[in-house]
Each structure stands twice: as C-alpha cells, then as structure tokens.
Phi, psi and omega in degrees: 000319180297328178296318181294330182266349182302130177091352182269144173280153179310319180295329179286339179269311188251348182289174176305128182073009179284184182305316181294316176300313180298319178299313176303321178296320176297317178297315179297312179303315179295319178295317180292324179294321179294316180294323177291321174301320178297315184292319182278339177086017176201153178280172177304133181080358179281177180279120179302140180269354184190193181286344182271107184232165175296140188216067174090177178208168178207164180275139180228149175252128180246125180279116180237176176294340177276348189114194178292127179240125177267132179233164172260114183256135182263133178264160175244162180297321179294321180294313181294318184288339181271353178262141173283166179298325181291322179292326176295318180296318180295324181299320182300334185270003179257152176240132177283129176236162185299336178271002183128193181265128179227151182300138175290152177281000000 
C-alpha cells in the first residue's frame, strides 16, 4: 500500500477527487452493480430473466462523509419505462444522500 501512495501529496490522497474519494466511488458502484445483478437475476451481459434489463447508465453525485463522490449509476428498463419524461429530467437534478433523496443545491 505504501508503494501505491509513494510520491502522492496528501491532497491527492484525501482531498476532493483524490484517491480515497475515487476508491469510495468504485466500492459504491460495485455494490450497486451486485445488488442490481441479484435483483435482475443475471450479471451484466448475461441473459435477461424477464423484461426488466439494464438500460444505460448515467453519472450521479453522492454526498458522503468524504465529500461528493461521482458514480456511474445503471438504470433498468422497468425504471425508465415507468417514468414520464418530466420525471426523468427531475431525477437528474437530485442527489442521493445517506438520509434519502433530496434536491441538489
């Protein structure tokens, strides 16, 4: 671990957009992907078990104790088809927080 951090400034490790924030984002993406695979019944690229399949992705900002963390969030067909166009536009303006969804500033 020390070799991986060698030569990095403290700000590059723990600052906004630093290594720690990027690692947290990857952990969150992996956990969400695993949960989605469990719910859909197949991994990414696998054979869908029903009409609800992965259907694109988008960038989301999650407010964490480390600060803002950007992740790639995956949508599903059922989720997209159940939203009106205005609801989808509104979703992009929200930020997920640990206490639930609240409007982004």
